[in-house]
N, C-alpha and C positions, 0 to 999 in steps of 0.2 A: 605489209610489203616485205618480201624476202630478199635477202642479199645473196647473190650468186657469185661464187668464186670464179665463174667463167667470165664475168664482166671485169675487164682490166681496170676501168676507171674507178669503179666502186671499190675495188680492192686496194687501189692506191689511196683513196680517201680514208678507208678504214685504218690503214697503217699510220697515216699521218695524224689521225685522231687519237689512237690508243697509245702511241709511243710516249708522249709526255705524261699521260695518265698513269701508265705502267711504271714509268720512272719515278713519279711522285709517290705512288703506292709502295714501291720497293723501298724508297728512302724512309717513308713513315714506318714501315714494318721493321726495318733495321734499327731505327731509333728506338722504337718501343722494346725490341729485343735487348738492345744494349742497356736500356734503363732497368729492365728486369735483372740483368746480371749485376749492375752496380748497386741497385736497391732491392734486396730480397723481398719476396711477396709479403711476409708478415709485417713489413715496415709500413704498408698502407693501412690506414685506419678508415673504416667505412662508417658513414653516418648511420645511426640507428633508424633513421626514417627512410633509408633507401630500400628498394625492393628490386631484385633482379627481374629483367635485364637492366643494366645501367650503362651510362656513357662514361667515357674517360674523364669528362669535365667534373663528374661527381666524385671522383677519387680525391682524397685529401691526404697530404703528406704530414706526418707528425714526427718531431725529433725523437730519437731513440732514448728511453730513460736510462740514466746512469745506474750502473750496478750498485745495489745497496751493500753497505759495509756489514760484515758479520757482527752479531751481538757480542758485547763484552762477556768474558767468562764470569760465571757466578762467583761471588766472594767465598773464600773458604769458610766452612761452618765454624761458628764460635763454640768454644768448649763449654759443655754443660756437665760439669762433674758434680760430685756429691756436695761440695761446698756451695755451688750455685743453686743446687736443688734445695738446700736447707735454708736459704735466705727467705725470711718471711715476707709476704706481700705488704704493701703499704697499709697502715691502719685505716686510713680514709680511702674507701673504695666505693665502687658503684654497683656492687652485687645486690640483687634483691634478697629478701629474707630467705626464700626457698633456695636460691643459689648458694647463699652463705652456709646454711645448715647442711646442704648436700656436699659442698666442698669440704667442710670441716669434718663430716662423717667419714671422709676417705683417709684420714690421717690418724688412725688409732695407735699406730706404731706398736705392732705386736712384739717386736724385739725391743725390750726396754732400753738397752744400752746402745748409745750412739757409737759408731766406729771412730777411733782416734787415729788419724793419719797426718801426713804433713800438711794437708789442705783442709782438714776438718778438726774441730775440737769437740770434746764430749761434755761441754758445759751444760749443767742442769740448772734450769731457772725456775723461779716462782713467778706466777702470773698474779698480779694484784689487780683485782676487778673492782672498780669504784662505781657503785650505782648511786648517782647523785641527781639533784634537781638543777643546780647551776654550778657545777664544778666542785673542786675540793676546797672548801673554805679554810681548812687547817693545813693548807699546802706547805707553809714554811716549816712546820714541825716534821712533815713527811720528807721534806727536802733534806733535813739533817739526818733522818733515819736512813735514807738511801745513799747519802754521800759516801763515796769511796768504794761502792760495790757495783759499779757499772758492769754489765755483762752477766750478773747473777739474778736479774729480775727483769720483768716486763710489766708495763703499766697500761691499763685500758680503762677509759672513762666513758660512762654512759651518762649523758645529760639531756635534759628536756630540750627538744629541738627549738622551742621558742625562747630559750635562755640566751644570754649574751654570747657573742661569738667566741670561738676558741682563740681568735687572734689576740684576745686580752691576756692570754697567758704569755709570760715573758719567754723569749726564745732560749734563755739559759736554764729554764726550769725543766725538771724531769717530766713534768706533765705537758710540756709543749708538744703539740702534734699527736697526742695520745687519745684524743676523743674519737670514738667509733661512730659510724652511722647509727643514729638513735631514733626512737619513736617515743610518743607520749606515754607516760606511765601514771596510772591512778592507784592510789592506796587501796589495798584489799581486793583488787580486780586481777584477772588473769594476765593483764598487761605487765604486771610486776614480774611474774615468772617468765614471761616472754622476753623481758629485758635481761633477766639473768642468763637465759639460754643464749641470747645475742652476745653477751659478754664472753661466755664460755666458748662459743663458736669462733669468735675473732681470735681469742687466745690460743685455740687449738691449731690455728693456721701456722703458728710458730712451733716447729718440731722440738725446740729446746725447752719449751715450757713443760715442767713435770708436775708441779702442784699448783692449785688454783684456789685463791682465797677471795671471798666476797666481802667487800667493805662498803661503808657509806661515807658521805661527807662529814659525818659527826664522829667517825671512828678515830682512835688514836692508837699508836703502838705502845705496848707496855715494856718492851725489851728492845735492845738494839738489833740491828739487822743480822749479825752473825748468829745470835741466839735463836732468832726466828728461823733462819735458814737451816741451821743444824737440827732444830726441833722437827721441822717439817720433812726435810730430806731423810732424816733418820727414822721417821715413824713407819711402823708397819700397818697403821690404820688410817682411815680417813676420819674427818671430824664433822659429822652431820647429826645434829640432835634429832632423836626419834624416840618417842615413847607413846604408850597407850594411855589415854586420859579419859576416864569415864566422865559423864556430865555434859552440859550444854555446849561448852567451848572445846570439847574434845570429840567424843563419839557422836555428840549431838549435831555436829556439822556434817556427818556422813549422809549421803543421799542414796537411798536404796536403789535408785535407778542405775547406779554404777555397777550393780551385779550383772553378769557373773564375772566381769573382768576384775573388779575390786570388791572384795567382801568386807564385811564389818570388822572381822577379827584381824584384817590386814591394815586397817586404817590407823595412821599414826599422825602425831603432832610434833612440832619442833620449831626451833629458831630458823629463820630463813638465811642467817649468816653462816655460810658453810665453808668448809675447806675440803677439797677432794683431790684425788690423783687423776692422771690422764685416762686411765681405764674407765672410771665412772663418768668423767666429764664427757667422753666421746659417746657413751651410752645415753646420757641425759639429753644431749642435743639431737640425737638420732631417734629417740623414743617417740613413736607415734601411737603405740597401743594404749599406754596409760595417760599420756599427755592429752590426747584427744578426748578421753573420758572426763578428765578434770576440766578441760575447756568447756565442755558441754554441760556438765552437771555441778561444777563447783563455782557458783556465782558469788558476788561480793560478801554475803553473810557467811560464806564457807571459808574465805581467806585461803586462796590457793597457795600463796607463798609460804604459809605455815604448815601445809599438809602434803603438797605434791612430792617434794624431795624426801621427807621422812617416810612417806608411804612407798614411793618408788624404790628407794635404797633398802627399806625394810623387806621388800619382796625380792629384790634382785641381788643385793649385796649385804645380807645381814652379818656375815662372818667377818668381813673386812672393815666394818664400820665401828667406831668407838661409841656411837650414840651420845655424843656430847659436842658442844660448840666451843670454839676457841675465843669467841668474842663475849666479853663480860658485859652485862647490863643489869640495872637495878629495877626489879619489879616490886620492891617492898612497899611502895606507896599505893599499889593497886591501880585500877583503871585500865583503859584500853591501850595506854601508851606508857613506856617506862620513864623513869626519872630523868630529867634533863639537868645537866651540870652547866652552870653559868660561871662567870669569872670568880666569884667569891667562894664557890664550892671547891675549887681546885687547890689542894694543899699537898704538901709532901707526904703527910700521913695517909691521905686518900690513895695516892699513887702506890705507896708501899703496900697498902692493904690489898689493892687490886692485883699486885704482882705475886703475892705469896699467900693469899688468904683462902685458897681452894684446897680440895682433897679429891684426887682422881688417880687414874692409872695411865702410865705411858709405857707402851711395849711390855705390859704385864707387870710393871713395877709401880708401887705406890709413890706418889709425888705431890707436892703442893704447887708445882708449876703447871697450872691448868689452863690459864687464859693468856694468850699472847697479845690480845687487843681488847679495847673497851670502847663503848659507844654512848652516844647521846651527849657529847660535849659540844656546847654551842660555840659559835664563832668568836664571841667576846671573851672566851676562856683562853684564847691563843697566847696572849702575853704571859700569863701565869704558867701555862704549859711550857713555854720556851724558857721560863725562869727555872723550873724544877726538873723537867724531863731530861735535858741533855746530860746534866751531872749525874742524875740517878741512874740513867740508862747507859751511860758511857758512850754517847754518840761520838762519831769522828768529828773533829774540828778542822 
């Protein structure tokens, strides 16, 4: 049916019907427009499940988030000067063996002398490396030796991991907290030399360490600290025993499979108890060429600890080495092991003989002061050593 505007009745009906509807629609549109002005469009949050077209009832209003406060400014950088850089890391660390050797190889210090400023000192220290089974059994004697010389020495102790805890060392001792991360060591095997390199690497992390002396739990000092310090710091040579020895316990231990890296005429033998400077120490811990050959071909009957350093230094540093050791030991009784000194063996006469009974050269001058240390003194000899040594060696009291 069509609506004709010519019919007056229908026209009146149409007006009466649409007037309220138009009024309601106009009001609704005005309200919606006013809402848009009061609440901007981004204020509305749409449900992720909606899909256009949508109805007004599906719109959800959410409160406007508060503006976030700006982040605080970063703290000023702490100063890292030369003094902070020179501080050695803790002795007890969690570096792996490879990480330790790699880090130690980065600190050879090509410029020997440390700069001396208001914030740094040029203190030169001796690193005492103790290769032990269960700590330093003659520690009270060494305590007297080190007394009064703090700052002129560093101590590093390698002990069997299964040994008693380092917490048994008194907190007042110079050995407290000086045990390095260690591994098991077997006599005559490459693990002995690996432990020596481990000690050297830890000591190299301290830039102040200039000289490095290897000792055992059975070693004793033969002179006071000042004599030892001046002797080592004033030396133009290192002290690594190296000699060519024909026969089964010398050249007889050479393995021809070491050729061509190591030849028979380069093979050397000597005491494992060394003293060296920083230059050689950094080369020893970073050596892969010769060390890997020894690990592969110098098995227990070869005794790597008696041949690796003498051979390596003989090849690389023959002119700066004295070819002698600073640690006295008695081989006069023969056998695979040197003489052991127990309590009754320790006399004033013995100590005097060890101090002045040698003949050698020091910086090109002949002298009888050849050994600074002696070894194979058993733990039960401590009381007699404490009785004679302090007065004889003029230890600080």
